[in-house]
C-alpha positions in Angstrom: -16.2 -1.3 11.9 -16.1 0.9 8.8 -12.7 1.4 7.1 -13.7 4.4 4.9 -15.1 6.3 7.9 -12.4 5.1 10.3 -15.1 4.4 12.8 -15.9 1.5 15.1 -19.3 0.5 16.5 -20.0 -2.0 19.2 -22.9 -4.2 18.2 -24.2 -7.7 19.0 -22.5 -10.7 17.4 -23.5 -11.3 13.8 -25.1 -14.6 14.6 -27.7 -12.7 16.6 -28.4 -10.3 13.7 -30.8 -11.1 10.8 -29.6 -8.5 8.3 -26.4 -6.9 7.1 -25.2 -4.0 9.1 -24.3 -0.8 7.5 -22.3 2.2 8.7 -24.6 5.0 10.0 -22.2 7.6 8.4 -21.7 6.3 4.8 -24.1 3.3 4.5 -21.3 0.9 3.5 -21.3 -2.6 5.0 -19.6 -2.9 8.4 -16.8 -5.4 9.0 -17.1 -7.7 12.0 -13.6 -7.5 13.5 -14.2 -9.2 16.9 -14.9 -8.2 20.5 -11.2 -7.7 21.4 -10.8 -4.9 18.9 -9.7 -1.4 19.9 -9.9 1.2 17.2 -7.0 3.6 16.6 -7.6 7.3 16.7 -9.3 8.5 13.5 -6.4 10.8 12.6 -3.8 8.0 12.9 -3.6 7.2 9.2 -0.6 4.8 9.6 -2.5 2.7 12.1 -5.6 2.6 9.9 -3.5 1.5 6.9 -2.0 -1.3 9.0 -5.4 -2.3 10.2 -6.7 -2.4 6.6 -3.9 -4.8 5.6 -4.8 -7.1 8.6 -8.5 -7.1 7.8 -8.0 -7.7 4.1 -5.8 -10.6 4.9 -8.6 -12.1 7.0 -7.1 -11.3 10.5 -9.7 -10.5 13.1 -9.6 -9.6 16.8 -11.6 -12.3 18.6 -10.9 -13.2 22.2 -9.0 -16.4 22.8 -9.0 -18.7 25.8 -6.2 -16.6 27.4 -8.0 -13.3 27.1 -7.0 -11.3 24.1 -6.7 -11.9 20.4 -2.9 -12.5 20.5 -0.2 -10.6 18.7 -1.3 -8.2 15.9 1.2 -5.9 14.2 0.8 -2.2 15.0 3.1 -0.6 12.4 3.6 -0.8 8.7 7.2 -1.9 9.4 6.0 -4.9 11.4 3.6 -5.8 8.5 6.4 -5.5 5.9 8.7 -7.8 8.0 6.0 -10.4 8.2 5.1 -10.0 4.5 8.8 -10.7 3.6 8.9 -13.7 6.0 5.7 -15.1 4.3 7.2 -14.7 0.8 10.5 -16.3 1.7 9.1 -19.2 3.7 5.8 -19.8 1.8 3.8 -19.4 5.0 0.3 -18.0 4.4 0.3 -14.2 4.8 -2.5 -14.3 7.4 -0.5 -16.7 9.6 2.7 -14.7 9.3 0.9 -11.5 10.3 -0.1 -13.0 13.7 3.3 -14.4 14.6 4.6 -12.6 17.6 8.3 -13.4 16.9 9.9 -14.1 13.6 12.6 -16.7 13.6 
């Protein structure tokens, strides 16, 4: 996936690849986000900002034993709520981001 281009490309798992992958549009390195990822529409800037926060925190979209990647925030408001929760409780930000419900 390429954040600057807001584009997603389905490719084999990185373990099966012997070189770094680059975006065909801008030649920047691609980010492996996981097989359960569904890209937002290119013009949905809010969703791409939220996605950028998730990816920079180390959150990915890998399938779990139950099918999907689990909860991922979809709005900036949900991200802000989890950021506040992480700051007040001391929980790592990446863990707070994937909490479905906040206490």
